[in-house]
N, C-alpha and C positions, 0 to 999 in steps of 0.2 A: 689546553683546551680547558676552557672555562664551561662548567656545566652549570646551567640555570635552574634553579629550584622553582617548580612550579608555583604560581600564585596561589594563595589560598581563595577557595572558593566559599562565597558566603551560602549559608545552609538554606535561607529563604530562596535566594535565587536558584539554587539547585533544584529545590522542590517545584519552583514555578517551571523551570525547564523540563523537568520529568513530565509535569502535568500537562504542560503543551505538547510534548511527545506522544503522551498516552491519547490525547484528542486527535492527533495526526494519524496514530496508528488505528484508533476506532474508523477514522473517516476513509483510511485506506482499505481497512477490511470491509466497510460498507460498499465502497466502490468494487472491491472483489465480488461481493455478492450479488450486487446490481448488473455487473458485466456478465457472471455466470447465468442469472435468470434472462438476460437478452440473449445470451447465446443459445441457451436452451430453446427459447421462443423462436429464434430465426431457424434452428434446425428442424423445428416442427413446422414452420411456416414453409420451409424450403420443400418438405416432403407435401404439404398441401399443395403448394403452386406446381410440383411436378414438373413435367416439361413443357408447360404452358408458358408463352412469351411474358416477358417480365416487363413491366415499366421501369424507367430510370430510378424511381424512387424505391421500388422494391428491389430492383438490383443492389443499389446503394446500400439499403438496409441489410440483405443479406450479407453483402461483401464485409462490412462494418462489423457484424457481429459473428460472422462465421470465420473467413478468410483473416481477419486481424486480430481475432479473440487470441490465439497463442502468444503473439507480441505483446497485447496489450496486458494479458495476465501475467506474462513473464516481468513486465516492468514493475507492476503492482508488487508481486511477490519478492522482488529485489528491494523495493523501499520498504516492504513489511520486514524483511530480514534486518535491515540496516536500523530501522527504528527499534526493534527488538533488541538488537545488540546494544544500541546507545542508552536504552531503557535500562537494560542489564549494568551498564556501565554508571548510569546516575544511581541506581540501587547500591551498587558497591560502593560509591562514593557516600552516598548517604549513611550506609552501616558503617563505614570507616570513620565519619565525623561521630556516629553516635557511640562509638566504641572508644574515641580519643577522649 
């Protein structure tokens, strides 16, 4: 069995990738914060609306921001976890390059 050696990664390319991933992580964290704000707002609206009949728009808003919240947040948390892991690997590669 032939074991291939990994190709050398250009330091500048690695830094660019890490910067892109940090930007993506910032975007995901902002989406999580916005999703949480909208969820809290929808919970308050649900209490305000009480048992009164809802329009289709109000129902859709509550459904999107209450019922779908756990699934949407789980997706964003998974994306955050992966981006954090990948950024850690970038950091490790950068440190290894600096030590070499």
